[in-house]
N, C-alpha and C positions, 0 to 999 in steps of 0.2 A: 504494500499499499504506500503510495507516495505521500510526501510530507503534507501536500495540500489536502489530499483526500482524508488522511488521518485526522487532520485538524478539523475539517468539516464534519466528519463523523462524530468526533468528540463534542463539538459544539452542538450538533443536532441532538445528541444524547442528553446533554445538560439542559438544552432548551426544552425538550419534552418533559424532563423531570421538573423543571421550573413551572411549566404549565400545569402539571399535575399537583404541584404544591400550592393549592388554592388558598391555604391559610396565610402563607407568606404574602401572596399577591393581595389578598383581601386586607391584611394588616397594613401593607404598604399604601394601598389605595385609600383606605378609610382614615388612617392617622392624620395626614395633612388636610384631607377634605373635611374632617370633623374639627380638628384643633384650630385651624385658621378662621373658618366661619364662626366657631364658638367664641374665639377671641373678639371678633367683630361684634357678635351678639352681646357679649358681656360689656364691651366698651360703649355700646350705643343703647342697649335696651334693658339689660338686667338691672342696671343701677336705678332704673325708674320703677321697677316692680314694687319695691318697698320704699315708701316715702318716710323720711325722717320726721320725728315728732319733737316739737319744742313746746315747752311750758313756760309762760311768762307770769311771774309772780310780782304783784305790786305791793310794795311795803312803803312807798313814798306817798305822803299826803301834802307835799308842798306845792306851791303854785309859782310859775315863772312868768315874768312879764318882760317883753322885749319889743320896744318901739310900738307901744300901745297895743300889742298883741298878748293875750293871756293864754298860757299853756298849762295843762294839767298832766299828771302822770297817766291818767286814763287815755288821754289823747295820744301820748307818746306810745303807750302799749298798743293801742289800736293801729297806729302808724306802723309800728314794728310788725304787728301781725299781718297787715296787708302786704307789706313789702316781702315778708318771708313766704306768704302764701303764693305770691306771684312767682317765687323761685321754686315752687313745688314742695314746700315744707309745710306739713300739717302743724298748725299753731293753735295753742289754747291760752286764754288769758284768765287767770284766777279760777281755773277749772281743774278739779282733781281728776287725774287720769291714772290708769293702772300701769301704763308703760310709757316711758318718755326717754328720749335720747339726749336731750339737752334741756337744762332749766336755766332760764335767764331771770335774775332777780333785779327789780328796779328798787334800789335802796332808798332810805330816807334822805331827803335833800337833793335827790337827783335832778328833778325838774328845775329847782331853783338854781343849782349849779350850772345846768345846761344853758340857761338863759342869762347867766351873770357874765360880767366882763373880767372877773378876777379869780374865778374858780373853774376847775375842770370836773366834769361829771363822770362817774364810773358806774358801769353795769357789772353785775356779778354773774359768772357763768359756772354751771356745774355740769360736767360732762361724764357720760358713761365711758369707762376706759375700755380700750381694745375693740371698739365698735366702729365699723366703717360708716354706718349711718350717723353715728354721733360726730365723727370727723367731718362728714359732709354738712351736718347741721351747724356745726361750729364755724365751718368755712363760710357758709351762707350767712350766718349771723354776723360775722366780721364784715362781709360786704354790705349788709344792710346797715350796720352801725356806721360804717364809713359814709354811706349815703345820708344817714341822719345827721352825722357830724358835719358833712359838707353843707347840708341845708341850713343848719343853724349858724354855721360859720358865715355863709352868705348874708344871713339876716344881720349878724353882728357887724360885719364889714360895712354893709349899706347903712346901718344905723349910725355907726361912727362917722362915715363919710357925710351924712346929712348933718350931724352935730358939728362937724368941722367946716360945713359949707362947701363941700366938694360935690359937684354934680356929676362929673364924668369919672366913674370908678369901676374897675373890674375886679370882683372878688377873687376870681381865679388867678389873676395877675399878682394880687397881694398874697394870696395863700400859697401859690406855687410860682415864685418868680422865674424858675427855670425847670424845664422838663425835657424828656427825650421820648421819641417814638421811632418805630421802625419805618424808614423811608424807602427801603428797598433791600435787595439781597445781593450778596457777592459770593463768588467761588473762593476757595482757599488761596488762589493766586491773586485775588483782589479784583478781578474782572467782574463787572456787573452781570447779573443774571435776572431773568424774568421770574414772576411768581410761578409760572408753569414749570420752569426749570427747577425752582426751589421745591415744588411739590414732587418732582421726579426724584430729587435727592432723598427726600423723606421716604418715598415709595421704595427706592433702592435699599434703604436701610431695613425696611420690612422684608423685602425679598431676601436679603442676606440672612436675616433672623429666621426666616421660614425654612432654611436649609437644615435647621436643627432636627427636623423630623425625617430626614432621608437616609441617614447613615446606618441606623440600627438594623433595619430589615435586610439590607444588602450584606452586612456583616454576618447576621444570623444565617443567611442562606449559604454563603460560601463556606462557613464552618461545617454546615451539614453536608455541603457538596463534596468536601474533601474528607473530613473525618467520618462522615456518614457512610462513605464508601467502605471504610474500614469495618464499621459495625455491620454493614450489609454483606461483608465478605466479597465485595467486588473490586476492592483496591488492588488485590494481588493480580487480578486479571489485567487491570490497566497498566500496572507497573511492569508486568512481564510481557506486555504487547510491544510491538516495534515502535510504538509512538514515542517520540522524544520527550524528555522532561520539559523542555521549553514549550512544546505544543500542549502538554498536559496543563501547564500553568496558564497559557494563553486561552485554551479552551474553557477552563474553569472560570477565569476572570471575566472574559468577554461574555460568556453566557450569563454570569451573575450580573454583569453590567447592564444587561437588559432591564434589570430592576432599576438601575440608575436612569435609563431612558424613560421608563414608566414614571419614575419618581419626578423627573424633570417636568413631564406633562402634568402630573397630578399637582405638583408644587405650584406651578404657574396658575393652574386652574383654581386651586384653593385661594391664592392671592386675589385672583379676579373676583371670586365670590366674596372674599373679605371686603374688597373695596366697593362692591355692589351694595353690601349691607351698610357700609359706612356712608356711601353716597346717598342712599335712601334716607338714612337718619339725619344727615346734615342738610339735605334738601338741594344739593347741587351735584353735578356730574364729575366726581373725581375721576371716573373711568375715562372721561374725555381727554385727560392729560397723562394717562398711562402710555408711555412710549413703547411702540411695538418692538423697536430695537432692544429696549431694556428687557422685554419678555424673552426675546431670542437669546440674548446674552445670558440671562438668568438660567434658561433651559440648558444651554451649553455648559455653564459653570456647575449646575446641579449634577449633570451627567459626569463631568470630570471629577467633581468632588466625590461622587460615589465610587468612581474608578480609583481615585486616590485612596479612599478608605479601604477598598478591597486590596489594593497593593500594599497598603500599610499593615493590613491584618495578615497578609500571606506569610511573611516570615515567622509570625507567631504560630499560625495554624500548622505549617508543615514541620515545625519543631516540637509540636505538642503531641503527647501520646493519647490524650483523651479529649473529648468534646468539652467536658467541664473545665479543664485547665485552659483550653483555648478561649472559651467564653469569658472566663474570669479575667484573663489578660487583655482580651479584645475590648472588654468593658471599659478599661482604662482609656483606650483610644476613643471610645464613644464619649466618655466624660470630657476628654480634652476637646473634642469637636463641639460638645455642648457649651463648654465654657467660652469658646471663641464666638459662637453664634449668639449666645445670650449677651455677651459683652458688647456686641455691635450696637445694641440698643442704647448703650451708655458711653461707649468709647469711640472716638474718631481715630480709627486705625491709621488713616492716611497722614495724620498729623502727629503721630507718636514720635518721640525722640528716637534717633537711629539706634542708640544702645538698648532701647526697649523693643523696637520694631524688628530689628534683624534677628534676634533670637526667636521671636514669634514666627518669623517666616520659615523656620524649620518645620513648623506644622503646616501642612498643605491648606488647612482651613483658613488660615490668615490670607493666603493668596486668593481663595474663593471670595472672601469678603471684599478684598481690595479690588478684584476684577470688576465686581458689580458696582462698587462705589465710584471707581474711576470712570466707568462708562457714564454714570449719572452726571459726573462733572464734565463730561465731554472729552476726557483724555483717552482717546482710542489707543494710543501707543502703550500706555501703562496697562490698559485693559488687556490688550493682546499679550503683553509681557507676562502678566500674572496667569493668564490662561495657558501660555506656553510652559510656564514653570509647573503648573498643575499636571500637564501632559507628560513633561519630561520626568517629573517626580514619579509618576505612575509607571512609566516604561522602565526607569532605572530599578525600581523595587521589584518589578516583575522579573527582570533579568537576574537580580540578586537572588530572588526566591527560587528561581529554577536551578540555581547552583547550590542552594542550601538543602535541597531535597535529600533526605536520608531514608532510602527505601527500608533499611533494616529497622530503624526506629519507628517508622510509620506502620510497619507490618506487625512488629512484636507488641504484645500486650504489656501494659505497664506492670511492673512487679509490685 
């Protein structure tokens, strides 16, 4: 049998086994398709299922007067309740409730201090610890208190201006003489970019994160593909056949890499579903700015990332005597990939110092992240460079693995 025919025969054998292994294919398909849309659902919908509850207790009986306007604590409490309700917070005033996430107390003297020119008014907050609803309630309460504070600040500034005989006054200019706002976006190089390009960079970060879900299924399959042959008593036949060790490795890896191809399609599809959910919630078409080129690059990178994972796992597998030992060691590789892909949500890999970045480049997953991010920034050269590194990394490890095969160790049972 020629080299080409033996490689095709082995590939066909592995491909048929892959198709029969419907559990692996189902796990591969469902994991991204469930996790990414679920993330979108949580980000946009789940947080609104349970509304936080706030209780406002009035202990103040003082009256405040500002520029011939009289204010009472009941008026303040009703104003707070209306503002909180507009933000989706269920609010009670002097009503006993069985369950509450945040209690706001209006203490004695609050209304007087709120309208005075020489005192500051304080509200007291009591929060349920360790509760996400309580955190949201407190966050909304801070926003509402800021609105209340701004309203009375405007009244005080206008009152003082009238007393001073000043007719043209801007409370905001007095309260905040200087401020800052986002006027646009720039790339790391300093060049200006459009809002659409800025969104593409954000989307690329999520694409890179989504690769978290594609490594484990391929690793599981190739462990079974090689060491499973030993348990099924078919490894001896393969090793005694005329097929070359290099062809054995290539056949196993490229058959397993079909999972990577499927993972690329499923990964991109899961991201599209994620953004459809996000677009529906936000009310505008984020999908309109998803770059087709970014989808293609992500697909290529996902496939090569899977191939790199398989190649990285190979030396471990072929030197392991049992599936359990191979799975334990390969899990370290999976953890390493997870750390990189989770970190991309918080770390700008492209801007890391060289003494930090270069050691990380030893891991192929760093190149996966950088390839996607550089494309988002429009740096096609760096994108191609990191894709090339991923490919060369995989080829080099496959060659090394073919030379590390120890037929005796693979065939003998562990003592």
